[in-house]
All heavy atoms as a GROMACS GRO file, in nm:
protein
  553
    1MET      N    1   7.106   4.990  -8.976
    1MET     CA    2   6.987   5.000  -8.895
    1MET      C    3   6.935   4.864  -8.884
    1MET      O    4   6.903   4.799  -8.980
    1MET     CB    5   6.892   5.102  -8.946
    1MET     CG    6   6.770   5.117  -8.858
    1MET     SD    7   6.667   5.255  -8.930
    1MET     CE    8   6.522   5.229  -8.848
    2ALA      N    9   6.919   4.817  -8.760
    2ALA     CA   10   6.865   4.681  -8.740
    2ALA      C   11   6.723   4.692  -8.699
    2ALA      O   12   6.676   4.772  -8.622
    2ALA     CB   13   6.946   4.617  -8.635
    3ILE      N   14   6.640   4.599  -8.751
    3ILE     CA   15   6.502   4.580  -8.724
    3ILE      C   16   6.487   4.479  -8.630
    3ILE      O   17   6.521   4.356  -8.656
    3ILE     CB   18   6.416   4.567  -8.847
    3ILE    CG1   19   6.426   4.690  -8.937
    3ILE    CG2   20   6.273   4.545  -8.804
    3ILE    CD1   21   6.360   4.678  -9.067
    4GLY      N   22   6.436   4.498  -8.509
    4GLY     CA   23   6.420   4.393  -8.402
    4GLY      C   24   6.285   4.336  -8.400
    4GLY      O   25   6.187   4.399  -8.433
    5VAL      N   26   6.280   4.224  -8.355
    5VAL     CA   27   6.146   4.148  -8.336
    5VAL      C   28   6.108   4.158  -8.193
    5VAL      O   29   6.194   4.164  -8.098
    5VAL     CB   30   6.165   3.994  -8.369
    5VAL    CG1   31   6.037   3.923  -8.327
    5VAL    CG2   32   6.209   3.970  -8.509
    6PRO      N   33   5.981   4.208  -8.172
    6PRO     CA   34   5.943   4.225  -8.030
    6PRO      C   35   5.946   4.099  -7.952
    6PRO      O   36   5.912   3.995  -8.000
    6PRO     CB   37   5.791   4.272  -8.048
    6PRO     CG   38   5.755   4.229  -8.180
    6PRO     CD   39   5.872   4.218  -8.265
    7LEU      N   40   6.007   4.110  -7.840
    7LEU     CA   41   6.030   3.984  -7.753
    7LEU      C   42   5.972   4.016  -7.616
    7LEU      O   43   6.008   4.108  -7.546
    7LEU     CB   44   6.175   3.959  -7.736
    7LEU     CG   45   6.213   3.828  -7.667
    7LEU    CD1   46   6.165   3.707  -7.754
    7LEU    CD2   47   6.368   3.820  -7.652
    8CYS      N   48   5.871   3.935  -7.587
    8CYS     CA   49   5.795   3.953  -7.453
    8CYS      C   50   5.832   3.835  -7.361
    8CYS      O   51   5.835   3.725  -7.401
    8CYS     CB   52   5.647   3.955  -7.475
    8CYS     SG   53   5.585   4.086  -7.586
    9VAL      N   54   5.867   3.865  -7.243
    9VAL     CA   55   5.902   3.772  -7.146
    9VAL      C   56   5.810   3.780  -7.020
    9VAL      O   57   5.787   3.884  -6.971
    9VAL     CB   58   6.047   3.784  -7.103
    9VAL    CG1   59   6.083   3.681  -6.993
    9VAL    CG2   60   6.150   3.776  -7.214
   10GLN      N   61   5.760   3.662  -6.979
   10GLN     CA   62   5.666   3.664  -6.858
   10GLN      C   63   5.728   3.564  -6.759
   10GLN      O   64   5.735   3.437  -6.790
   10GLN     CB   65   5.534   3.618  -6.904
   10GLN     CG   66   5.433   3.606  -6.794
   10GLN     CD   67   5.297   3.569  -6.845
   10GLN    OE1   68   5.276   3.510  -6.950
   10GLN    NE2   69   5.192   3.572  -6.762
   11CYS      N   70   5.783   3.610  -6.656
   11CYS     CA   71   5.840   3.519  -6.562
   11CYS      C   72   5.762   3.510  -6.426
   11CYS      O   73   5.675   3.600  -6.405
   11CYS     CB   74   5.986   3.572  -6.513
   11CYS     SG   75   6.102   3.560  -6.651
   12GLY      N   76   5.775   3.405  -6.365
   12GLY     CA   77   5.711   3.385  -6.235
   12GLY      C   78   5.576   3.309  -6.242
   12GLY      O   79   5.496   3.315  -6.153
   13ASN      N   80   5.562   3.233  -6.360
   13ASN     CA   81   5.441   3.155  -6.366
   13ASN      C   82   5.462   3.007  -6.348
   13ASN      O   83   5.591   2.974  -6.333
   13ASN     CB   84   5.368   3.177  -6.504
   13ASN     CG   85   5.461   3.143  -6.613
   13ASN    OD1   86   5.550   3.059  -6.597
   13ASN    ND2   87   5.442   3.203  -6.732
   14ALA      N   88   5.365   2.930  -6.330
   14ALA     CA   89   5.396   2.794  -6.293
   14ALA      C   90   5.352   2.687  -6.422
   14ALA      O   91   5.335   2.572  -6.393
   14ALA     CB   92   5.312   2.741  -6.173
   15SER      N   93   5.344   2.747  -6.537
   15SER     CA   94   5.302   2.668  -6.652
   15SER      C   95   5.413   2.586  -6.703
   15SER      O   96   5.384   2.498  -6.793
   15SER     CB   97   5.241   2.750  -6.756
   15SER     OG   98   5.331   2.844  -6.804
   16ASN      N   99   5.532   2.599  -6.678
   16ASN     CA  100   5.638   2.525  -6.727
   16ASN      C  101   5.751   2.510  -6.621
   16ASN      O  102   5.756   2.592  -6.518
   16ASN     CB  103   5.699   2.568  -6.859
   16ASN     CG  104   5.756   2.709  -6.848
   16ASN    OD1  105   5.778   2.758  -6.755
   16ASN    ND2  106   5.777   2.759  -6.969
   17PRO      N  107   5.850   2.420  -6.626
   17PRO     CA  108   5.950   2.412  -6.529
   17PRO      C  109   6.048   2.515  -6.504
   17PRO      O  110   6.089   2.551  -6.406
   17PRO     CB  111   6.030   2.281  -6.562
   17PRO     CG  112   5.940   2.214  -6.664
   17PRO     CD  113   5.846   2.308  -6.725
   18CYS      N  114   6.066   2.600  -6.622
   18CYS     CA  115   6.158   2.710  -6.616
   18CYS      C  116   6.102   2.832  -6.549
   18CYS      O  117   6.168   2.929  -6.523
   18CYS     CB  118   6.202   2.751  -6.756
   18CYS     SG  119   6.295   2.613  -6.842
   19ARG      N  120   5.964   2.835  -6.534
   19ARG     CA  121   5.884   2.940  -6.475
   19ARG      C  122   5.904   3.072  -6.542
   19ARG      O  123   5.884   3.188  -6.496
   19ARG     CB  124   5.938   2.961  -6.321
   19ARG     CG  125   5.910   2.837  -6.243
   19ARG     CD  126   5.950   2.857  -6.092
   19ARG     NE  127   5.874   2.976  -6.026
   19ARG     CZ  128   5.749   2.964  -5.980
   19ARG    NH1  129   5.680   2.861  -5.986
   19ARG    NH2  130   5.708   3.070  -5.925
   20CYS      N  131   5.941   3.066  -6.680
   20CYS     CA  132   5.934   3.175  -6.760
   20CYS      C  133   5.884   3.142  -6.903
   20CYS      O  134   5.897   3.032  -6.945
   20CYS     CB  135   6.093   3.228  -6.794
   20CYS     SG  136   6.141   3.348  -6.667
   21LYS      N  137   5.814   3.240  -6.953
   21LYS     CA  138   5.746   3.218  -7.085
   21LYS      C  139   5.810   3.327  -7.184
   21LYS      O  140   5.808   3.443  -7.148
   21LYS     CB  141   5.601   3.227  -7.084
   21LYS     CG  142   5.530   3.109  -7.007
   21LYS     CD  143   5.385   3.130  -6.994
   21LYS     CE  144   5.311   3.137  -7.114
   21LYS     NZ  145   5.163   3.143  -7.099
   22VAL      N  146   5.841   3.280  -7.301
   22VAL     CA  147   5.881   3.377  -7.404
   22VAL      C  148   5.809   3.366  -7.525
   22VAL      O  149   5.762   3.475  -7.588
   22VAL     CB  150   6.040   3.358  -7.429
   22VAL    CG1  151   6.080   3.446  -7.547
   22VAL    CG2  152   6.130   3.374  -7.313
   23VAL      N  153   5.784   3.248  -7.582
   23VAL     CA  154   5.717   3.218  -7.708
   23VAL      C  155   5.566   3.262  -7.697
   23VAL      O  156   5.522   3.340  -7.785
   23VAL     CB  157   5.727   3.075  -7.749
   23VAL    CG1  158   5.653   3.042  -7.882
   23VAL    CG2  159   5.878   3.038  -7.764
   24GLY      N  160   5.498   3.217  -7.594
   24GLY     CA  161   5.358   3.253  -7.584
   24GLY      C  162   5.325   3.402  -7.578
   24GLY      O  163   5.240   3.453  -7.654
   25PRO      N  164   5.390   3.477  -7.480
   25PRO     CA  165   5.361   3.624  -7.486
   25PRO      C  166   5.407   3.701  -7.603
   25PRO      O  167   5.335   3.790  -7.645
   25PRO     CB  168   5.446   3.666  -7.358
   25PRO     CG  169   5.464   3.547  -7.278
   25PRO     CD  170   5.463   3.438  -7.369
   26THR      N  171   5.517   3.653  -7.673
   26THR     CA  172   5.556   3.714  -7.789
   26THR      C  173   5.454   3.693  -7.913
   26THR      O  174   5.422   3.792  -7.981
   26THR     CB  175   5.710   3.665  -7.836
   26THR    OG1  176   5.796   3.691  -7.731
   26THR    CG2  177   5.744   3.731  -7.970
   27LEU      N  178   5.414   3.573  -7.927
   27LEU     CA  179   5.313   3.540  -8.028
   27LEU      C  180   5.180   3.606  -7.996
   27LEU      O  181   5.108   3.653  -8.079
   27LEU     CB  182   5.292   3.393  -8.047
   27LEU     CG  183   5.412   3.317  -8.120
   27LEU    CD1  184   5.378   3.173  -8.116
   27LEU    CD2  185   5.433   3.382  -8.248
   28GLY      N  186   5.146   3.622  -7.864
   28GLY     CA  187   5.027   3.688  -7.812
   28GLY      C  188   5.029   3.825  -7.857
   28GLY      O  189   4.935   3.889  -7.895
   29PHE      N  190   5.153   3.894  -7.838
   29PHE     CA  191   5.164   4.041  -7.877
   29PHE      C  192   5.149   4.054  -8.025
   29PHE      O  193   5.084   4.155  -8.066
   29PHE     CB  194   5.296   4.091  -7.828
   29PHE     CG  195   5.321   4.239  -7.869
   29PHE    CD1  196   5.262   4.340  -7.813
   29PHE    CD2  197   5.409   4.255  -7.982
   29PHE    CE1  198   5.279   4.461  -7.861
   29PHE    CE2  199   5.427   4.382  -8.031
   29PHE     CZ  200   5.362   4.496  -7.961
   30LEU      N  201   5.205   3.976  -8.108
   30LEU     CA  202   5.190   3.982  -8.258
   30LEU      C  203   5.050   3.962  -8.292
   30LEU      O  204   5.005   4.035  -8.380
   30LEU     CB  205   5.295   3.881  -8.319
   30LEU     CG  206   5.440   3.908  -8.300
   30LEU    CD1  207   5.517   3.805  -8.360
   30LEU    CD2  208   5.480   4.041  -8.352
   31ALA      N  209   4.977   3.870  -8.240
   31ALA     CA  210   4.835   3.847  -8.267
   31ALA      C  211   4.752   3.970  -8.218
   31ALA      O  212   4.663   4.008  -8.286
   31ALA     CB  213   4.792   3.716  -8.199
   32PHE      N  214   4.782   4.021  -8.104
   32PHE     CA  215   4.722   4.146  -8.054
   32PHE      C  216   4.740   4.252  -8.150
   32PHE      O  217   4.645   4.328  -8.191
   32PHE     CB  218   4.784   4.178  -7.916
   32PHE     CG  219   4.747   4.324  -7.867
   32PHE    CD1  220   4.621   4.344  -7.812
   32PHE    CD2  221   4.830   4.427  -7.893
   32PHE    CE1  222   4.596   4.474  -7.772
   32PHE    CE2  223   4.802   4.554  -7.858
   32PHE     CZ  224   4.681   4.572  -7.792
   33ALA      N  225   4.857   4.270  -8.201
   33ALA     CA  226   4.885   4.387  -8.287
   33ALA      C  227   4.812   4.372  -8.426
   33ALA      O  228   4.751   4.465  -8.478
   33ALA     CB  229   5.031   4.405  -8.320
   34ALA      N  230   4.813   4.244  -8.474
   34ALA     CA  231   4.732   4.215  -8.603
   34ALA      C  232   4.584   4.254  -8.590
   34ALA      O  233   4.529   4.301  -8.674
   34ALA     CB  234   4.772   4.085  -8.652
   35ALA      N  235   4.539   4.191  -8.471
   35ALA     CA  236   4.391   4.215  -8.451
   35ALA      C  237   4.352   4.363  -8.432
   35ALA      O  238   4.255   4.416  -8.477
   35ALA     CB  239   4.351   4.131  -8.343
   36ALA      N  240   4.451   4.437  -8.358
   36ALA     CA  241   4.419   4.574  -8.326
   36ALA      C  242   4.417   4.660  -8.446
   36ALA      O  243   4.343   4.754  -8.472
   36ALA     CB  244   4.522   4.631  -8.232
   37ILE      N  245   4.503   4.623  -8.548
   37ILE     CA  246   4.513   4.701  -8.685
   37ILE      C  247   4.375   4.698  -8.746
   37ILE      O  248   4.325   4.795  -8.813
   37ILE     CB  249   4.620   4.644  -8.765
   37ILE    CG1  250   4.750   4.682  -8.711
   37ILE    CG2  251   4.605   4.696  -8.917
   37ILE    CD1  252   4.876   4.615  -8.789
   38VAL      N  253   4.304   4.583  -8.734
   38VAL     CA  254   4.177   4.578  -8.798
   38VAL      C  255   4.063   4.621  -8.705
   38VAL      O  256   3.971   4.691  -8.746
   38VAL     CB  257   4.145   4.421  -8.840
   38VAL    CG1  258   4.006   4.409  -8.888
   38VAL    CG2  259   4.248   4.379  -8.934
   39GLU      N  260   4.065   4.586  -8.579
   39GLU     CA  261   3.944   4.611  -8.494
   39GLU      C  262   3.942   4.752  -8.440
   39GLU      O  263   3.828   4.802  -8.414
   39GLU     CB  264   3.952   4.500  -8.385
   39GLU     CG  265   3.930   4.367  -8.424
   39GLU     CD  266   3.910   4.260  -8.320
   39GLU    OE1  267   3.896   4.308  -8.194
   39GLU    OE2  268   3.927   4.148  -8.344
   40TRP      N  269   4.057   4.821  -8.416
   40TRP     CA  270   4.042   4.957  -8.358
   40TRP      C  271   3.979   5.054  -8.456
   40TRP      O  272   3.897   5.134  -8.420
   40TRP     CB  273   4.177   5.004  -8.315
   40TRP     CG  274   4.226   4.941  -8.192
   40TRP    CD1  275   4.150   4.856  -8.105
   40TRP    CD2  276   4.361   4.951  -8.135
   40TRP    NE1  277   4.229   4.823  -7.997
   40TRP    CE2  278   4.357   4.867  -8.014
   40TRP    CE3  279   4.476   5.007  -8.170
   40TRP    CZ2  280   4.467   4.860  -7.932
   40TRP    CZ3  281   4.587   4.997  -8.091
   40TRP    CH2  282   4.574   4.926  -7.970
   41PRO      N  283   4.008   5.054  -8.594
   41PRO     CA  284   3.929   5.149  -8.680
   41PRO      C  285   3.776   5.109  -8.688
   41PRO      O  286   3.701   5.199  -8.694
   41PRO     CB  287   3.997   5.132  -8.808
   41PRO     CG  288   4.142   5.080  -8.787
   41PRO     CD  289   4.120   4.997  -8.658
   42VAL      N  290   3.748   4.978  -8.694
   42VAL     CA  291   3.618   4.937  -8.697
   42VAL      C  292   3.545   4.978  -8.567
   42VAL      O  293   3.430   5.036  -8.568
   42VAL     CB  294   3.602   4.793  -8.717
   42VAL    CG1  295   3.465   4.740  -8.695
   42VAL    CG2  296   3.657   4.753  -8.856
   43GLY      N  297   3.614   4.962  -8.455
   43GLY     CA  298   3.545   4.988  -8.324
   43GLY      C  299   3.526   5.151  -8.315
   43GLY      O  300   3.431   5.191  -8.261
   44ALA      N  301   3.625   5.221  -8.373
   44ALA     CA  302   3.606   5.370  -8.361
   44ALA      C  303   3.486   5.416  -8.446
   44ALA      O  304   3.410   5.504  -8.407
   44ALA     CB  305   3.734   5.436  -8.412
   45LEU      N  306   3.464   5.358  -8.561
   45LEU     CA  307   3.356   5.378  -8.648
   45LEU      C  308   3.214   5.337  -8.574
   45LEU      O  309   3.122   5.418  -8.579
   45LEU     CB  310   3.365   5.311  -8.778
   45LEU     CG  311   3.250   5.348  -8.879
   45LEU    CD1  312   3.258   5.483  -8.918
   45LEU    CD2  313   3.270   5.256  -9.007
   46VAL      N  314   3.219   5.223  -8.517
   46VAL     CA  315   3.096   5.178  -8.440
   46VAL      C  316   3.071   5.266  -8.325
   46VAL      O  317   2.957   5.295  -8.289
   46VAL     CB  318   3.108   5.033  -8.406
   46VAL    CG1  319   3.000   4.990  -8.321
   46VAL    CG2  320   3.118   4.943  -8.530
   47TYR      N  321   3.176   5.318  -8.258
   47TYR     CA  322   3.167   5.397  -8.137
   47TYR      C  323   3.084   5.521  -8.171
   47TYR      O  324   3.017   5.575  -8.079
   47TYR     CB  325   3.305   5.437  -8.083
   47TYR     CG  326   3.307   5.522  -7.958
   47TYR    CD1  327   3.277   5.452  -7.834
   47TYR    CD2  328   3.314   5.656  -7.955
   47TYR    CE1  329   3.282   5.528  -7.718
   47TYR    CE2  330   3.310   5.734  -7.847
   47TYR     CZ  331   3.287   5.663  -7.725
   47TYR     OH  332   3.294   5.741  -7.617
   48LEU      N  333   3.091   5.571  -8.288
   48LEU     CA  334   3.010   5.696  -8.323
   48LEU      C  335   2.866   5.678  -8.303
   48LEU      O  336   2.795   5.772  -8.272
   48LEU     CB  337   3.039   5.734  -8.464
   48LEU     CG  338   3.185   5.783  -8.490
   48LEU    CD1  339   3.205   5.802  -8.648
   48LEU    CD2  340   3.222   5.903  -8.409
   49PHE      N  341   2.818   5.551  -8.321
   49PHE     CA  342   2.672   5.525  -8.314
   49PHE      C  343   2.634   5.444  -8.200
   49PHE      O  344   2.527   5.465  -8.134
   49PHE     CB  345   2.628   5.452  -8.440
   49PHE     CG  346   2.664   5.529  -8.562
   49PHE    CD1  347   2.781   5.488  -8.644
   49PHE    CD2  348   2.596   5.637  -8.611
   49PHE    CE1  349   2.813   5.555  -8.756
   49PHE    CE2  350   2.634   5.709  -8.715
   49PHE     CZ  351   2.733   5.668  -8.807
   50ARG      N  352   2.710   5.350  -8.153
   50ARG     CA  353   2.687   5.263  -8.039
   50ARG      C  354   2.812   5.264  -7.945
   50ARG      O  355   2.899   5.180  -7.968
   50ARG     CB  356   2.661   5.128  -8.085
   50ARG     CG  357   2.551   5.104  -8.183
   50ARG     CD  358   2.403   5.093  -8.124
   50ARG     NE  359   2.399   4.993  -8.002
   50ARG     CZ  360   2.357   4.882  -8.018
   50ARG    NH1  361   2.296   4.837  -8.132
   50ARG    NH2  362   2.358   4.800  -7.904
   51HIS      N  363   2.818   5.350  -7.841
   51HIS     CA  364   2.927   5.360  -7.766
   51HIS      C  365   2.974   5.223  -7.689
   51HIS      O  366   3.099   5.202  -7.701
   51HIS     CB  367   2.904   5.470  -7.648
   51HIS     CG  368   2.886   5.600  -7.704
   51HIS    ND1  369   2.978   5.676  -7.783
   51HIS    CD2  370   2.783   5.685  -7.694
   51HIS    CE1  371   2.935   5.796  -7.824
   51HIS    NE2  372   2.811   5.802  -7.766
   52SER      N  373   2.899   5.157  -7.632
   52SER     CA  374   2.933   5.039  -7.565
   52SER      C  375   2.980   4.939  -7.650
   52SER      O  376   3.074   4.864  -7.625
   52SER     CB  377   2.823   4.984  -7.464
   52SER     OG  378   2.709   4.951  -7.548
   53LYS      N  379   2.921   4.918  -7.756
   53LYS     CA  380   2.958   4.817  -7.861
   53LYS      C  381   3.097   4.852  -7.918
   53LYS      O  382   3.187   4.770  -7.936
   53LYS     CB  383   2.856   4.805  -7.975
   53LYS     CG  384   2.885   4.701  -8.086
   53LYS     CD  385   2.854   4.567  -8.032
   53LYS     CE  386   2.863   4.476  -8.143
   53LYS     NZ  387   2.847   4.328  -8.101
   54GLY      N  388   3.116   4.983  -7.951
   54GLY     CA  389   3.247   5.029  -7.998
   54GLY      C  390   3.361   5.004  -7.899
   54GLY      O  391   3.472   4.960  -7.946
   55ARG      N  392   3.331   5.034  -7.781
   55ARG     CA  393   3.432   5.004  -7.665
   55ARG      C  394   3.474   4.858  -7.657
   55ARG      O  395   3.582   4.813  -7.647
   55ARG     CB  396   3.393   5.056  -7.537
   55ARG     CG  397   3.395   5.202  -7.524
   55ARG     CD  398   3.362   5.234  -7.387
   55ARG     NE  399   3.361   5.389  -7.376
   55ARG     CZ  400   3.278   5.457  -7.292
   55ARG    NH1  401   3.183   5.392  -7.228
   55ARG    NH2  402   3.278   5.585  -7.295
   56ARG      N  403   3.370   4.779  -7.673
   56ARG     CA  404   3.389   4.629  -7.664
   56ARG      C  405   3.469   4.580  -7.783
   56ARG      O  406   3.556   4.494  -7.773
   56ARG     CB  407   3.253   4.554  -7.658
   56ARG     CG  408   3.259   4.425  -7.581
   56ARG     CD  409   3.123   4.366  -7.540
   56ARG     NE  410   3.028   4.353  -7.641
   56ARG     CZ  411   2.906   4.425  -7.649
   56ARG    NH1  412   2.872   4.510  -7.556
   56ARG    NH2  413   2.822   4.414  -7.748
   57ILE      N  414   3.451   4.632  -7.897
   57ILE     CA  415   3.515   4.593  -8.021
   57ILE      C  416   3.663   4.635  -8.003
   57ILE      O  417   3.758   4.564  -8.035
   57ILE     CB  418   3.461   4.652  -8.147
   57ILE    CG1  419   3.322   4.583  -8.176
   57ILE    CG2  420   3.555   4.637  -8.265
   57ILE    CD1  421   3.234   4.660  -8.280
   58MET      N  422   3.697   4.760  -7.963
   58MET     CA  423   3.829   4.809  -7.946
   58MET      C  424   3.906   4.741  -7.834
   58MET      O  425   4.023   4.726  -7.844
   58MET     CB  426   3.819   4.968  -7.926
   58MET     CG  427   3.788   5.039  -8.052
   58MET     SD  428   3.816   5.213  -8.032
   58MET     CE  429   3.686   5.264  -7.936
   59GLY      N  430   3.828   4.684  -7.736
   59GLY     CA  431   3.893   4.612  -7.626
   59GLY      C  432   3.920   4.469  -7.650
   59GLY      O  433   3.992   4.399  -7.581
   60HIS      N  434   3.858   4.417  -7.760
   60HIS     CA  435   3.864   4.266  -7.791
   60HIS      C  436   4.011   4.216  -7.800
   60HIS      O  437   4.037   4.115  -7.755
   60HIS     CB  438   3.787   4.241  -7.916
   60HIS     CG  439   3.778   4.103  -7.950
   60HIS    ND1  440   3.860   4.044  -8.057
   60HIS    CD2  441   3.700   4.003  -7.909
   60HIS    CE1  442   3.835   3.916  -8.060
   60HIS    NE2  443   3.740   3.880  -7.986
   61PRO      N  444   4.102   4.288  -7.872
   61PRO     CA  445   4.245   4.227  -7.882
   61PRO      C  446   4.307   4.212  -7.752
   61PRO      O  447   4.375   4.128  -7.722
   61PRO     CB  448   4.316   4.335  -7.968
   61PRO     CG  449   4.205   4.405  -8.047
   61PRO     CD  450   4.090   4.408  -7.958
   62ALA      N  451   4.278   4.317  -7.656
   62ALA     CA  452   4.345   4.303  -7.520
   62ALA      C  453   4.274   4.206  -7.428
   62ALA      O  454   4.345   4.145  -7.338
   62ALA     CB  455   4.350   4.444  -7.455
   63THR      N  456   4.152   4.189  -7.438
   63THR     CA  457   4.071   4.105  -7.343
   63THR      C  458   4.056   3.964  -7.386
   63THR      O  459   4.036   3.871  -7.308
   63THR     CB  460   3.933   4.164  -7.309
   63THR    OG1  461   3.862   4.177  -7.431
   63THR    CG2  462   3.934   4.303  -7.243
   64VAL      N  463   4.059   3.936  -7.516
   64VAL     CA  464   4.035   3.800  -7.573
   64VAL      C  465   4.160   3.750  -7.650
   64VAL      O  466   4.214   3.635  -7.623
   64VAL     CB  467   3.909   3.797  -7.659
   64VAL    CG1  468   3.882   3.661  -7.721
   64VAL    CG2  469   3.791   3.845  -7.580
   65ILE      N  470   4.201   3.829  -7.748
   65ILE     CA  471   4.312   3.768  -7.834
   65ILE      C  472   4.436   3.744  -7.752
   65ILE      O  473   4.493   3.635  -7.754
   65ILE     CB  474   4.334   3.863  -7.952
   65ILE    CG1  475   4.212   3.895  -8.034
   65ILE    CG2  476   4.453   3.819  -8.038
   65ILE    CD1  477   4.163   3.776  -8.111
   66TYR      N  478   4.496   3.846  -7.697
   66TYR     CA  479   4.626   3.832  -7.626
   66TYR      C  480   4.620   3.723  -7.522
   66TYR      O  481   4.713   3.638  -7.521
   66TYR     CB  482   4.668   3.968  -7.559
   66TYR     CG  483   4.796   3.958  -7.494
   66TYR    CD1  484   4.927   3.945  -7.560
   66TYR    CD2  485   4.799   3.954  -7.348
   66TYR    CE1  486   5.042   3.935  -7.499
   66TYR    CE2  487   4.933   3.936  -7.290
   66TYR     CZ  488   5.045   3.931  -7.359
   66TYR     OH  489   5.159   3.924  -7.293
   67PRO      N  490   4.528   3.721  -7.425
   67PRO     CA  491   4.527   3.616  -7.326
   67PRO      C  492   4.510   3.476  -7.373
   67PRO      O  493   4.567   3.382  -7.327
   67PRO     CB  494   4.411   3.657  -7.237
   67PRO     CG  495   4.379   3.794  -7.251
   67PRO     CD  496   4.427   3.827  -7.388
   68SER      N  497   4.425   3.450  -7.477
   68SER     CA  498   4.407   3.328  -7.533
   68SER      C  499   4.529   3.265  -7.600
   68SER      O  500   4.560   3.152  -7.576
   68SER     CB  501   4.284   3.323  -7.617
   68SER     OG  502   4.307   3.401  -7.736
   69VAL      N  503   4.596   3.339  -7.683
   69VAL     CA  504   4.720   3.305  -7.745
   69VAL      C  505   4.829   3.283  -7.643
   69VAL      O  506   4.900   3.190  -7.642
   69VAL     CB  507   4.758   3.410  -7.850
   69VAL    CG1  508   4.899   3.373  -7.905
   69VAL    CG2  509   4.654   3.412  -7.966
   70THR      N  510   4.843   3.370  -7.546
   70THR     CA  511   4.958   3.360  -7.454
   70THR      C  512   4.934   3.239  -7.370
   70THR      O  513   5.032   3.167  -7.342
   70THR     CB  514   4.955   3.481  -7.359
   70THR    OG1  515   4.985   3.598  -7.444
   70THR    CG2  516   5.067   3.479  -7.254
   71ASN      N  517   4.806   3.216  -7.322
   71ASN     CA  518   4.785   3.096  -7.222
   71ASN      C  519   4.790   2.960  -7.306
   71ASN      O  520   4.797   2.855  -7.243
   71ASN     CB  521   4.654   3.119  -7.161
   71ASN     CG  522   4.665   3.232  -7.064
   71ASN    OD1  523   4.776   3.265  -7.010
   71ASN    ND2  524   4.558   3.298  -7.039
   72SER      N  525   4.770   2.958  -7.436
   72SER     CA  526   4.771   2.837  -7.510
   72SER      C  527   4.898   2.781  -7.538
   72SER      O  528   4.914   2.666  -7.568
   72SER     CB  529   4.690   2.854  -7.638
   72SER     OG  530   4.771   2.942  -7.733
   73ILE      N  531   5.013   2.860  -7.528
   73ILE     CA  532   5.146   2.811  -7.547
   73ILE      C  533   5.232   2.824  -7.425
   73ILE      O  534   5.243   2.926  -7.358
   73ILE     CB  535   5.216   2.907  -7.658
   73ILE    CG1  536   5.142   2.909  -7.781
   73ILE    CG2  537   5.357   2.867  -7.683
   73ILE    CD1  538   5.178   3.009  -7.896
   74PRO      N  539   5.263   2.707  -7.366
   74PRO     CA  540   5.320   2.702  -7.232
   74PRO      C  541   5.469   2.736  -7.221
   74PRO      O  542   5.519   2.753  -7.120
   74PRO     CB  543   5.308   2.554  -7.195
   74PRO     CG  544   5.313   2.474  -7.322
   74PRO     CD  545   5.239   2.569  -7.425
   75ILE      N  546   5.533   2.771  -7.335
   75ILE     CA  547   5.675   2.808  -7.317
   75ILE      C  548   5.694   2.957  -7.373
   75ILE      O  549   5.622   3.011  -7.436
   75ILE     CB  550   5.767   2.718  -7.408
   75ILE    CG1  551   5.730   2.714  -7.556
   75ILE    CG2  552   5.770   2.577  -7.343
   75ILE    CD1  553   5.828   2.648  -7.645
   0.00000   0.00000   0.00000
């Protein structure tokens, strides 16, 4: 049984000459997953008392972490 590394490819952008990104989206996904493991349970607990704050915490990996890591690496 082989364990594979998640590989994300984003084509059609103008950030590099090849017009495809592999490293940035892949590292972005891994950072997203690491942040989600911590922030989703915390957000769910906060959601019980403050709905909008809990939603914002649970959405943080998708709205802040993934785009910032993906866009910071041009390849």
